[in-house]
C-alpha positions, 0 to 999 in steps of 0.5 A: 500500500501507499500512504501519502502525506504532506509537508506544510510550511512549519510542520509535517501534516501528520506527525504520527503515522501508523503503517504495516510492514511493506507499506510505502509512505510518501511525503509531498512538500506543499510548502514554499519553504524547502524541507528535508525528511531525515530519519534517525535510523541511518538504514532508512536514510534521508531525502534530498532537499525537497522543494515545493512539489517534490516527493520522498518515498520510503518503503518500511520493511521492518516493524518498529518506531522510526523517528524523523525530522526536517534537516533545515528545521529540526523542531519539525519532527514525526514518527512512523510506527510500523507493525507486522502485517 
């Protein structure tokens, strides 16, 4: 499956996402401000700097809690909780 969510001017539209293993999450930057999705877990990695209209997609293959933040705006945070299918 695919879960789509947005990055707003000063926050992630959904700070808490719950998905099952194998689900893709796609962030769309709808802001005029450039943002970046950075995961604490280095196996997931980070997006490029996302300009308005850019997207970043991650497929979550393992259960767990995966926290993320915006590179340029570290006060913007979020969490993806992945459960077994």
